[in-house]
Residue frames as qw, qx, qy, qz and C-alpha x, y, z in Angstrom:
[[0.000, 0.887, 0.462, 0.000, 0.00, 0.00, 0.00],
 [0.428, 0.355, -0.004, 0.831, 1.40, 3.37, -1.04],
 [0.067, -0.215, -0.378, 0.898, 0.95, 6.70, 0.66],
 [0.207, 0.693, 0.684, -0.093, -2.62, 7.97, 0.61],
 [0.232, 0.556, 0.299, 0.740, -3.62, 10.94, -1.50],
 [0.278, -0.660, -0.402, 0.571, -3.55, 14.14, 0.60],
 [0.238, 0.251, 0.351, 0.870, -4.68, 17.27, -1.19],
 [0.403, 0.481, -0.479, 0.614, -4.45, 19.36, 0.86],
 [0.643, -0.583, -0.456, 0.197, -3.90, 19.61, 4.62],
 [0.011, -0.842, 0.243, -0.482, -3.02, 22.65, 6.72],
 [0.608, 0.088, -0.676, 0.407, -0.36, 21.36, 9.10],
 [0.141, -0.319, 0.397, -0.849, -1.64, 23.78, 11.77],
 [0.764, -0.232, -0.094, -0.595, -4.68, 21.52, 12.22],
 [0.826, 0.017, -0.550, 0.120, -2.53, 18.55, 13.28],
 [0.606, -0.783, 0.111, -0.086, -1.59, 18.12, 16.96],
 [0.221, 0.654, -0.697, 0.194, 2.04, 17.86, 18.02],
 [0.952, -0.263, -0.085, -0.135, 2.85, 14.39, 19.36],
 [0.502, -0.684, 0.517, 0.110, 5.80, 13.00, 21.26],
 [0.459, 0.573, -0.638, -0.230, 8.50, 11.53, 19.03],
 [0.946, -0.164, 0.236, -0.147, 8.59, 7.74, 18.91],
 [0.792, 0.512, -0.231, 0.239, 11.92, 7.66, 17.03],
 [0.792, -0.432, -0.094, 0.420, 15.16, 6.96, 18.88],
 [0.533, 0.191, 0.086, 0.820, 17.11, 9.59, 16.96],
 [0.098, -0.527, -0.112, -0.837, 14.69, 12.34, 18.07],
 [0.442, -0.442, -0.715, 0.314, 14.17, 11.77, 21.81],
 [0.186, -0.545, -0.375, 0.726, 12.28, 14.54, 23.55],
 [0.053, 0.093, -0.366, -0.924, 11.17, 16.13, 20.27],
 [0.512, 0.442, 0.535, -0.506, 7.65, 16.60, 18.95],
 [0.186, -0.001, 0.776, 0.603, 6.34, 15.52, 15.55],
 [0.616, 0.452, 0.221, -0.605, 3.57, 16.24, 13.11],
 [0.441, -0.013, 0.820, 0.365, 3.39, 13.38, 10.62],
 [0.371, 0.446, -0.161, -0.798, 2.25, 14.88, 7.32],
 [0.871, 0.268, -0.207, -0.356, 2.22, 11.62, 5.37],
 [0.394, -0.463, 0.793, -0.032, 3.62, 8.12, 5.66],
 [0.650, 0.242, -0.629, -0.352, 3.99, 5.02, 3.52],
 [0.786, -0.396, 0.315, -0.355, 2.67, 2.17, 5.69],
 [0.975, 0.188, -0.089, 0.083, 4.67, -0.41, 3.73],
 [0.674, 0.402, -0.277, 0.554, 8.16, 1.12, 3.79],
 [0.508, -0.644, -0.324, 0.472, 7.83, 3.54, 6.71],
 [0.336, 0.236, 0.164, 0.897, 8.92, 6.44, 4.50],
 [0.178, -0.794, -0.537, 0.223, 7.52, 9.62, 6.00],
 [0.208, 0.526, 0.041, 0.823, 7.32, 13.40, 5.75],
 [0.503, -0.646, -0.516, 0.251, 7.22, 15.12, 9.13],
 [0.015, -0.831, 0.161, -0.532, 7.53, 18.41, 10.94],
 [0.731, -0.213, -0.480, 0.436, 9.96, 18.15, 13.86],
 [0.190, -0.888, 0.070, -0.414, 10.06, 20.57, 16.80],
 [0.671, 0.070, -0.507, 0.536, 13.27, 20.52, 18.85],
 [0.433, -0.865, -0.249, 0.045, 13.01, 21.99, 22.36],
 [0.105, 0.888, -0.341, 0.289, 15.50, 24.61, 23.51],
 [0.361, -0.633, 0.662, -0.178, 18.67, 22.99, 24.82],
 [0.971, 0.107, 0.150, -0.154, 18.07, 19.70, 23.00],
 [0.104, 0.661, -0.727, -0.152, 21.10, 17.50, 22.32],
 [0.893, 0.110, -0.391, -0.193, 21.39, 13.96, 21.02],
 [0.784, -0.575, 0.233, -0.030, 22.82, 11.48, 23.54],
 [0.561, -0.432, 0.592, 0.384, 25.61, 10.32, 21.23],
 [0.205, 0.453, -0.609, -0.619, 26.88, 9.53, 17.75],
 [0.578, 0.186, 0.788, -0.105, 25.10, 7.16, 15.42],
 [0.109, 0.167, -0.613, -0.765, 23.49, 6.65, 12.02],
 [0.667, 0.261, 0.295, -0.632, 20.08, 6.10, 10.44],
 [0.521, 0.093, 0.820, 0.217, 18.98, 3.17, 8.32],
 [0.408, 0.756, 0.508, 0.060, 17.06, 5.59, 6.07],
 [0.362, 0.287, 0.175, 0.870, 18.05, 8.43, 3.80],
 [0.161, -0.747, -0.475, 0.437, 17.07, 11.81, 5.26],
 [0.244, 0.475, 0.200, 0.822, 16.38, 15.26, 3.85],
 [0.263, -0.708, -0.513, 0.408, 15.58, 18.32, 5.92],
 [0.191, 0.596, 0.122, 0.771, 15.00, 22.03, 5.66],
 [0.270, -0.318, -0.545, 0.727, 15.33, 24.27, 8.71],
 [0.037, -0.740, -0.527, -0.416, 12.15, 26.34, 8.98],
 [0.286, -0.874, 0.044, -0.391, 12.94, 28.17, 12.21],
 [0.715, -0.660, 0.231, 0.019, 15.65, 28.33, 14.86],
 [0.194, 0.724, -0.662, -0.018, 19.12, 26.79, 14.84],
 [0.992, -0.090, 0.077, -0.034, 20.17, 23.18, 14.43],
 [0.065, -0.749, 0.652, 0.097, 23.78, 22.12, 14.95],
 [0.983, 0.159, 0.055, -0.076, 24.77, 19.04, 12.95],
 [0.885, 0.056, 0.013, 0.462, 28.26, 17.62, 13.39],
 [0.464, -0.428, -0.028, 0.775, 29.56, 21.00, 14.50],
 [0.139, 0.223, 0.420, 0.869, 27.97, 22.96, 11.64],
 [0.197, 0.379, 0.433, -0.794, 25.44, 25.69, 12.34],
 [0.061, 0.354, 0.787, 0.501, 22.24, 25.15, 10.35],
 [0.160, 0.298, 0.305, -0.890, 20.14, 28.29, 10.50],
 [0.574, 0.560, 0.423, -0.422, 16.80, 28.99, 8.81],
 [0.638, 0.689, -0.170, -0.298, 16.82, 27.96, 5.12],
 [0.105, -0.520, 0.840, 0.117, 19.62, 25.40, 5.58],
 [0.903, 0.183, -0.149, -0.359, 18.99, 22.28, 3.52],
 [0.287, -0.497, 0.819, -0.020, 20.52, 18.91, 4.36],
 [0.893, 0.217, -0.235, -0.317, 20.57, 15.59, 2.53],
 [0.285, -0.529, 0.787, -0.140, 22.08, 12.51, 4.18],
 [0.661, 0.156, -0.671, -0.297, 22.28, 9.05, 2.67],
 [0.896, -0.394, -0.067, -0.194, 21.36, 6.04, 4.78],
 [0.897, -0.096, -0.152, 0.404, 24.29, 5.10, 6.99],
 [0.264, 0.689, -0.187, 0.649, 25.68, 8.61, 7.34],
 [0.592, -0.346, -0.537, 0.492, 27.30, 8.96, 10.77],
 [0.139, -0.859, -0.054, -0.490, 26.23, 11.96, 12.82],
 [0.499, 0.123, -0.582, 0.630, 28.86, 12.74, 15.45],
 [0.068, -0.328, -0.544, 0.769, 26.67, 15.29, 17.21],
 [0.100, -0.559, -0.558, -0.605, 23.26, 16.93, 16.89],
 [0.212, -0.419, -0.539, 0.699, 21.87, 19.77, 18.98],
 [0.004, -0.720, -0.413, -0.557, 19.34, 22.61, 19.03],
 [0.347, -0.061, -0.484, 0.801, 20.66, 25.09, 21.62],
 [0.213, 0.139, 0.208, -0.944, 17.75, 27.51, 21.24],
 [0.578, 0.399, 0.634, -0.324, 15.19, 25.15, 19.73],
 [0.094, 0.290, -0.610, -0.731, 14.30, 24.63, 16.08],
 [0.733, 0.367, 0.443, -0.364, 11.57, 23.50, 13.71],
 [0.006, -0.377, 0.744, 0.552, 12.45, 21.52, 10.59],
 [0.867, 0.269, 0.056, -0.416, 10.60, 19.64, 7.91],
 [0.246, -0.454, 0.845, 0.142, 12.20, 16.23, 7.40],
 [0.838, 0.303, -0.193, -0.410, 11.75, 13.45, 4.85],
 [0.439, -0.387, 0.811, 0.009, 12.77, 9.80, 5.27],
 [0.547, 0.318, -0.577, -0.517, 12.86, 7.30, 2.41],
 [0.646, -0.134, -0.751, -0.022, 12.26, 4.36, 4.79],
 [0.657, -0.716, -0.230, -0.053, 11.53, 3.77, 8.46],
 [0.235, 0.757, -0.431, 0.430, 14.29, 5.77, 10.25],
 [0.890, -0.405, -0.181, 0.105, 15.91, 3.26, 12.60],
 [0.007, 0.885, -0.396, 0.244, 18.73, 4.77, 14.68],
 [0.927, -0.099, -0.238, 0.271, 21.85, 2.79, 15.58],
 [0.327, -0.915, 0.224, 0.074, 24.34, 4.19, 18.06],
 [0.669, -0.396, 0.486, 0.399, 28.03, 4.13, 17.26],
 [0.064, 0.535, -0.556, -0.633, 29.77, 3.74, 13.92],
 [0.836, 0.345, -0.142, -0.402, 28.53, 2.03, 10.73],
 [0.948, -0.113, 0.262, 0.143, 29.95, -1.46, 10.08],
 [0.286, -0.633, 0.502, 0.516, 33.60, -1.41, 8.95],
 [0.408, 0.029, 0.769, 0.490, 34.36, -1.66, 5.27],
 [0.300, 0.768, 0.564, 0.035, 31.39, 0.39, 4.11],
 [0.354, 0.348, 0.143, 0.856, 32.13, 3.48, 1.98],
 [0.018, -0.272, -0.394, 0.878, 31.26, 6.80, 3.65],
 [0.207, 0.685, 0.698, 0.034, 27.62, 7.70, 3.14],
 [0.245, 0.403, 0.225, 0.853, 27.10, 10.88, 1.15],
 [0.189, -0.724, -0.501, 0.436, 25.99, 14.04, 2.91],
 [0.260, 0.438, 0.254, 0.822, 25.20, 17.56, 1.74],
 [0.183, -0.739, -0.451, 0.466, 24.49, 20.77, 3.63],
 [0.302, 0.291, 0.282, 0.863, 23.85, 24.09, 1.91],
 [0.071, 0.460, 0.350, -0.813, 22.36, 27.51, 2.54],
 [0.352, 0.547, 0.710, 0.270, 19.36, 27.59, 0.21],
 [0.028, 0.910, 0.209, -0.358, 19.03, 31.36, 0.71],
 [0.180, -0.681, 0.436, 0.560, 22.30, 31.84, -1.20],
 [0.518, 0.164, 0.756, 0.365, 21.43, 29.64, -4.19],
 [0.136, 0.211, -0.317, -0.915, 20.65, 31.42, -7.47],
 [0.638, 0.394, 0.453, -0.482, 17.18, 31.27, -8.98],
 [0.185, 0.018, 0.791, 0.583, 16.58, 29.45, -12.25],
 [0.457, 0.328, 0.122, -0.818, 13.63, 30.49, -14.42],
 [0.229, 0.201, 0.918, 0.255, 11.06, 28.63, -16.43],
 [0.226, -0.115, -0.342, -0.905, 8.24, 29.76, -18.67],
 [0.490, 0.072, 0.584, -0.643, 5.70, 27.69, -16.76],
 [0.034, 0.157, 0.922, 0.352, 2.88, 25.70, -18.28],
 [0.279, -0.500, -0.577, -0.583, -0.86, 25.66, -18.59],
 [0.478, -0.572, -0.595, 0.301, -1.30, 25.69, -14.84],
 [0.281, -0.585, -0.142, 0.747, 0.25, 29.17, -14.60],
 [0.424, 0.848, 0.268, -0.173, -1.02, 30.39, -17.93],
 [0.722, 0.500, 0.035, 0.478, 2.48, 30.47, -19.45],
 [0.130, -0.947, 0.153, -0.252, 3.74, 32.99, -16.87],
 [0.462, 0.488, -0.629, 0.391, 7.24, 32.89, -15.47],
 [0.745, -0.649, 0.058, -0.145, 8.05, 31.19, -12.22],
 [0.222, 0.715, -0.623, 0.228, 11.38, 30.38, -10.57],
 [0.943, -0.301, -0.135, -0.038, 13.05, 27.51, -8.83],
 [0.076, -0.722, 0.672, -0.143, 16.12, 26.56, -6.83],
 [0.875, 0.087, -0.468, -0.088, 17.35, 22.99, -7.21],
 [0.501, -0.662, 0.486, -0.273, 18.30, 21.42, -3.88],
 [0.513, -0.226, 0.826, 0.069, 18.60, 17.84, -5.08],
 [0.555, 0.337, 0.738, 0.184, 18.36, 16.12, -8.44],
 [0.010, 0.124, -0.400, -0.908, 16.72, 17.88, -11.38],
 [0.600, 0.296, 0.242, -0.703, 13.18, 18.57, -12.65],
 [0.689, 0.412, -0.454, -0.386, 14.07, 16.18, -15.47],
 [0.177, 0.298, -0.920, 0.185, 15.33, 13.40, -13.17],
 [0.512, -0.324, -0.779, -0.160, 13.39, 10.62, -11.45],
 [0.473, -0.692, -0.462, 0.290, 13.58, 12.42, -8.09],
 [0.283, 0.485, -0.040, 0.827, 14.04, 16.06, -7.24],
 [0.326, -0.698, -0.475, 0.424, 13.78, 18.52, -4.37],
 [0.274, 0.454, 0.232, 0.815, 13.13, 22.12, -5.37],
 [0.013, -0.552, -0.399, 0.732, 12.20, 25.47, -3.96],
 [0.215, 0.471, 0.605, 0.605, 9.66, 27.10, -6.28],
 [0.021, -0.489, -0.309, 0.815, 8.31, 30.63, -6.32],
 [0.208, 0.567, 0.630, 0.489, 5.56, 32.39, -8.26],
 [0.056, 0.174, -0.041, 0.982, 4.50, 36.01, -8.51],
 [0.219, 0.393, 0.635, -0.628, 1.39, 37.53, -6.89],
 [0.527, 0.538, 0.121, -0.646, -1.86, 38.11, -8.79],
 [0.065, 0.307, -0.860, -0.402, -1.16, 35.05, -10.88],
 [0.663, 0.258, 0.596, -0.373, -3.93, 33.15, -12.65],
 [0.449, 0.177, 0.733, 0.479, -4.59, 31.49, -16.01],
 [0.109, -0.013, -0.327, -0.939, -6.02, 33.59, -18.84],
 [0.553, -0.271, -0.341, -0.710, -9.74, 34.21, -18.27],
 [0.492, -0.357, 0.615, -0.503, -9.36, 32.19, -15.05],
 [0.947, 0.135, 0.169, -0.235, -9.64, 28.95, -17.04],
 [0.158, 0.628, -0.748, -0.145, -7.02, 26.32, -17.94],
 [0.849, 0.029, -0.509, -0.139, -6.60, 22.57, -18.50],
 [0.736, -0.611, 0.280, -0.084, -5.48, 20.39, -15.66],
 [0.271, 0.647, -0.712, -0.013, -2.01, 18.84, -15.54],
 [0.980, -0.167, 0.039, -0.098, -1.18, 15.15, -15.20],
 [0.023, 0.769, -0.638, 0.035, 2.36, 14.31, -14.08],
 [0.825, 0.162, -0.540, -0.029, 4.19, 11.02, -14.38],
 [0.382, 0.181, -0.688, 0.590, 5.65, 11.45, -10.91],
 [0.452, -0.707, -0.527, 0.133, 4.25, 11.60, -7.42],
 [0.189, 0.570, -0.133, 0.788, 4.55, 15.09, -5.92],
 [0.465, -0.669, -0.503, 0.288, 4.57, 16.51, -2.43],
 [0.202, 0.591, 0.011, 0.781, 4.59, 20.18, -1.53],
 [0.411, -0.611, -0.480, 0.477, 4.89, 22.24, 1.65],
 [0.175, 0.833, 0.205, 0.483, 3.95, 25.90, 1.32],
 [0.552, -0.135, -0.335, 0.752, 6.51, 28.11, 3.05],
 [0.010, 0.456, 0.226, -0.861, 4.92, 31.50, 2.41],
 [0.265, 0.133, -0.427, -0.854, 2.27, 33.16, 0.28],
 [0.653, 0.215, 0.534, -0.492, -0.76, 31.27, -1.01],
 [0.034, -0.007, 0.850, 0.525, -2.02, 28.98, -3.74],
 [0.650, 0.230, 0.164, -0.705, -5.47, 29.15, -5.30],
 [0.000, 0.170, -0.955, -0.243, -6.43, 25.65, -6.40],
 [0.556, -0.176, -0.561, -0.587, -9.35, 23.44, -7.37],
 [0.613, -0.358, -0.690, 0.139, -9.42, 22.04, -3.80],
 [0.407, -0.854, -0.278, 0.167, -9.22, 25.36, -1.93],
 [0.199, 0.887, -0.258, 0.327, -6.82, 28.13, -0.98],
 [0.848, -0.143, -0.309, 0.407, -3.53, 26.96, 0.50],
 [0.191, -0.946, 0.165, -0.204, -1.83, 29.07, 3.17],
 [0.223, 0.608, -0.711, 0.276, 1.68, 28.77, 4.68],
 [0.402, -0.241, 0.797, -0.381, 1.96, 25.36, 6.34],
 [0.849, 0.277, 0.083, -0.443, -0.23, 23.65, 3.72],
 [0.247, -0.380, 0.870, 0.195, 0.91, 20.21, 2.56],
 [0.864, 0.270, 0.041, -0.423, -0.11, 17.80, -0.16],
 [0.332, -0.283, 0.863, 0.254, 0.99, 14.38, -1.40],
 [0.710, 0.459, 0.012, -0.534, -0.34, 13.58, -4.86],
 [0.729, -0.052, 0.648, 0.217, 0.24, 10.18, -6.52],
 [0.089, -0.259, 0.606, 0.747, 1.31, 10.06, -10.15],
 [0.012, 0.248, 0.846, 0.471, -1.24, 10.19, -12.92],
 [0.024, -0.688, -0.665, 0.290, -3.89, 12.34, -11.21],
 [0.194, 0.653, 0.292, 0.672, -5.31, 15.45, -12.88],
 [0.393, -0.622, -0.389, 0.554, -4.81, 18.57, -10.77],
 [0.160, -0.208, 0.117, 0.958, -5.06, 22.34, -10.99],
 [0.483, 0.598, -0.103, 0.631, -5.29, 24.86, -12.40],
 [0.550, -0.498, -0.347, 0.573, -3.49, 27.10, -9.91],
 [0.171, 0.797, 0.054, 0.576, -3.05, 30.76, -9.17],
 [0.524, -0.301, -0.452, 0.656, -1.93, 33.01, -6.34],
 [0.080, -0.947, -0.273, -0.149, -3.18, 36.22, -4.79],
 [0.339, -0.914, 0.215, 0.067, -0.07, 37.05, -2.78],
 [0.388, 0.638, -0.665, 0.026, 2.60, 35.01, -4.55],
 [0.953, -0.274, 0.033, -0.122, 3.91, 31.67, -3.36],
 [0.174, 0.650, -0.724, 0.156, 7.14, 30.10, -2.10],
 [0.924, -0.180, 0.133, -0.309, 7.15, 26.35, -1.56],
 [0.228, -0.456, 0.855, 0.093, 9.26, 23.24, -1.10],
 [0.854, 0.290, -0.085, -0.424, 8.45, 20.65, -3.77],
 [0.333, -0.380, 0.856, 0.114, 9.63, 17.04, -3.99],
 [0.763, 0.314, -0.293, -0.483, 9.04, 14.62, -6.87],
 [0.537, -0.290, 0.786, -0.101, 9.14, 10.83, -6.76],
 [0.671, 0.180, 0.719, 0.027, 9.40, 8.23, -9.52],
 [0.538, 0.548, 0.487, 0.416, 9.69, 10.36, -12.63],
 [0.283, 0.097, 0.071, 0.951, 10.47, 13.76, -14.13],
 [0.137, 0.560, 0.439, -0.689, 8.34, 16.81, -13.43],
 [0.225, 0.210, -0.508, -0.804, 6.61, 16.63, -16.79],
 [0.351, 0.307, 0.863, -0.196, 3.47, 15.17, -18.25],
 [0.055, 0.391, 0.660, 0.639, 0.36, 16.06, -20.20],
 [0.259, 0.100, 0.282, -0.918, -2.67, 18.30, -19.88],
 [0.383, 0.399, 0.806, -0.210, -6.33, 17.37, -20.03],
 [0.145, 0.385, 0.609, 0.678, -8.57, 18.08, -23.01],
 [0.236, -0.822, -0.495, -0.155, -11.05, 19.80, -20.70],
 [0.186, 0.444, -0.271, 0.834, -10.56, 23.11, -18.92],
 [0.424, -0.574, -0.635, 0.295, -11.40, 24.03, -15.34],
 [0.044, -0.840, -0.077, -0.535, -12.44, 27.38, -13.93],
 [0.524, -0.088, -0.514, 0.674, -10.29, 28.76, -11.11],
 [0.274, -0.876, -0.339, -0.207, -11.87, 30.95, -8.44],
 [0.220, 0.577, -0.392, 0.682, -10.14, 33.70, -6.50],
 [0.443, -0.353, 0.544, -0.619, -11.99, 32.38, -3.42],
 [0.585, 0.062, -0.757, -0.286, -12.17, 28.61, -4.01],
 [0.792, -0.449, 0.087, -0.406, -14.15, 26.42, -1.58],
 [0.171, -0.505, 0.836, -0.130, -12.20, 23.93, 0.53],
 [0.925, 0.124, -0.088, -0.347, -12.81, 20.47, -0.99],
 [0.186, -0.636, 0.749, -0.008, -10.04, 18.36, 0.53],
 [0.883, 0.147, -0.426, -0.134, -9.03, 14.88, -0.54],
 [0.180, -0.590, 0.671, -0.411, -7.93, 13.25, 2.72],
 [0.466, -0.044, -0.883, 0.032, -7.69, 9.73, 4.17],
 [0.547, -0.636, -0.480, -0.256, -10.23, 8.97, 6.93],
 [0.654, -0.442, -0.359, 0.499, -7.77, 9.49, 9.79],
 [0.302, -0.078, 0.003, 0.950, -7.14, 13.08, 8.67],
 [0.131, -0.565, -0.539, -0.610, -10.76, 14.12, 8.26],
 [0.398, -0.554, -0.595, 0.425, -11.09, 15.08, 11.93],
 [0.157, -0.230, -0.069, 0.958, -10.39, 18.79, 11.32],
 [0.354, 0.644, 0.579, -0.353, -13.63, 18.85, 9.32],
 [0.529, 0.588, 0.461, 0.402, -14.64, 20.56, 6.10],
 [0.011, -0.997, -0.079, 0.014, -13.88, 24.10, 7.26],
 [0.707, 0.429, -0.207, 0.522, -10.45, 25.37, 6.21],
 [0.554, -0.573, -0.178, 0.577, -7.87, 26.91, 8.47],
 [0.314, 0.849, 0.110, 0.410, -7.19, 30.61, 7.87],
 [0.538, -0.031, -0.318, 0.780, -4.26, 32.65, 9.17],
 [0.135, -0.834, -0.343, 0.411, -4.86, 35.79, 11.18],
 [0.506, 0.588, 0.252, 0.578, -4.50, 38.68, 8.80],
 [0.027, 0.707, -0.065, 0.703, -4.74, 41.72, 11.05]]
């Protein structure tokens, strides 16, 4: 069984829960989505002030993370807001700490089982990457039917939009919508997940605000999209390039779309009413 279709969920409606993972003792989690077969998961992690890991060790799963708030210290390196990390399974962390607390979004490609100490001898060093995403240059693209052919920008954190897997930061301008507020829907060959960092999305399932998350399996028609205030989001693709086809039909996009979520039964508790940020 693969991950369920989530489109979309405001993470603010989920409760924080105590971490059940050995590598995150004393932390709190919001599980955004999870593959029940492999244990792969996308989660928000809140580190309390003064947190420190008890010792060195390594995970059985590959891990990606983006620091959303605060400061995380990984192996002696300071990871402030907008720091992106990618660690292959088996990478040894000598130390981990959050002296003033931190919030990160983390992604695991399997159940993250923590083992203390060093990896078995004879294994090649597991790859690791840390970078300041704020300093990366923007690349541009002409967009597609979803954005009415208007420009949007991206920063590549891992892989490529043309590769089987990718992690990107994407941004779009405010007051963006398809011509005449109508456009075909897109169908991608890859699964996609997105976490909205700032701004908003107007979509066929509602208006997404910062903290919104979706996981969309491959082959599903979606969109069109727009934005009232612009958007800045973290996007990950799985199983194919970020390309595909468009539908023969067109859909009308509203500047105040109703919330029509697609959620598994265990996430329907927040109810049909969307979450809205305080504006004033």
